[in-house]
N, C-alpha and C positions, 0 to 999 in steps of 0.2 A: 817676185817670190822666190827667193835661191830655194833651190831641189838638193836634201840630203838623202845619200843612200845609207841608212845605218844597217851593219852587218855585225853581228851579235848574236850566239847560239842560246842567251839565257834570255826567254820570252818575260818575266817580269823586269829585268833590265831596261830589253826593247822598249816595253810598254810605256815606264816611265819617261824615258827620255824622248820616246816618241811623243808625247805628251807635253815634255816642258818645249821640244824645239819646236811645236806647232803653235803652243802659246806666244811662242817669240816670232811667228811669223814664218817659218821653215814649211815646207811641203817634206815631206818623208815618206820614202820607202825604205821599206826592211828587208833584210836579208836573214835566214837564220843558220846559213852554211855557205862555205866559198861557191859550190858550183850556182846556187841560190843568187847569191851576189855577182858573178859574174855575168849569169843569165839578164838580172834586172839592169845592172849597168847598160849591155846592150840594148834594153828595151826603151831605155828613157835615160840618155847621157847626163849624171848628176852636177850640178855644181861644187859638190863637196862629197869624200865618203868618209864614214866614220868607221874605222874596220879593226874589230879586234885580232887579234893573232890566231886565240886557242879556239878553231874552229873543225867542227865536224866534216869528213870528206877531202875538203880543201882547205890548208889552213890558212892563215891570213897573211903570212908572208908568200906564198906562192898567188896570191889574190892580188898582192901588191904586185908581184912581177910580171904577171900576166897584163896587167892594165896597164903598168907602167913601158908595155913593150907597143902601144899605140896611142896611148893617151897621157896629158899631162896634167889631169883635172886634179887638185888639190886631194890629196889622203891623209887623215891625222888617223894615227894607231891609238886606239883607247883599249888598254887592256890590263890584265893584272901581271905581267909579266915586267917587273920595276929591277930587274938586276942591269946594269951597265952595258953589259953586253948585249944583251935583248935590246936595248934603246939603239946602240949604234947599229945594230945588223938590220932593224927597222928603218931608221933613217937612210944607210946605205942600199936598200932595197928599193927606194926611191919614195919613203912618206916624208910628206912636207913637216910633219909636227910629230911628237908622240907623247900619250899623258897616259900615266899610270891610273887606275882606279884602286882604291876611291878617288875621286876627285872633286873640286869644287866646280859646281856647275855654272857659276860665273866665270869663271877662268875659262873654262871650256867653251862658253860662249864667245868670250873675247876672242880665244883663237880662231874658232869658226871666222869670227867676222876678221881675224888680220890675214887667213889665207884667202877670204873672198876678196878682201879688198886688194890683195898682192896682185891676184888674178887680174883684176879689175882695171891694174895699172898697166899690166904686161899685155891685154887686148881691150883696150878702151874700145866703147860703141861707139 
């Protein structure tokens, strides 16, 4: 069962998305800020990170850079920042995908499956 680290500072959003992801068979760990995200990442390395950009303490871009310094775990930015420049910066910072809020849940699930599939093709068991 793939493990997702969901990083977002909005509790209702985290709860709703956690429910959806668990219903789809994923194990979900949540973090509400950048420091917690990095701490949770080190406790149990996830298979995918869903990462908001606008986080308290350490923003999502910094979290992405820090994780990319030592890991190639798939990172999907999931954020309300929808300007082209934000998308470009997110992808250049190391994100594997960038989805803007509001989003279609079925599309998000398909994109999660896609990054997991690419990762398993890169690292066959």
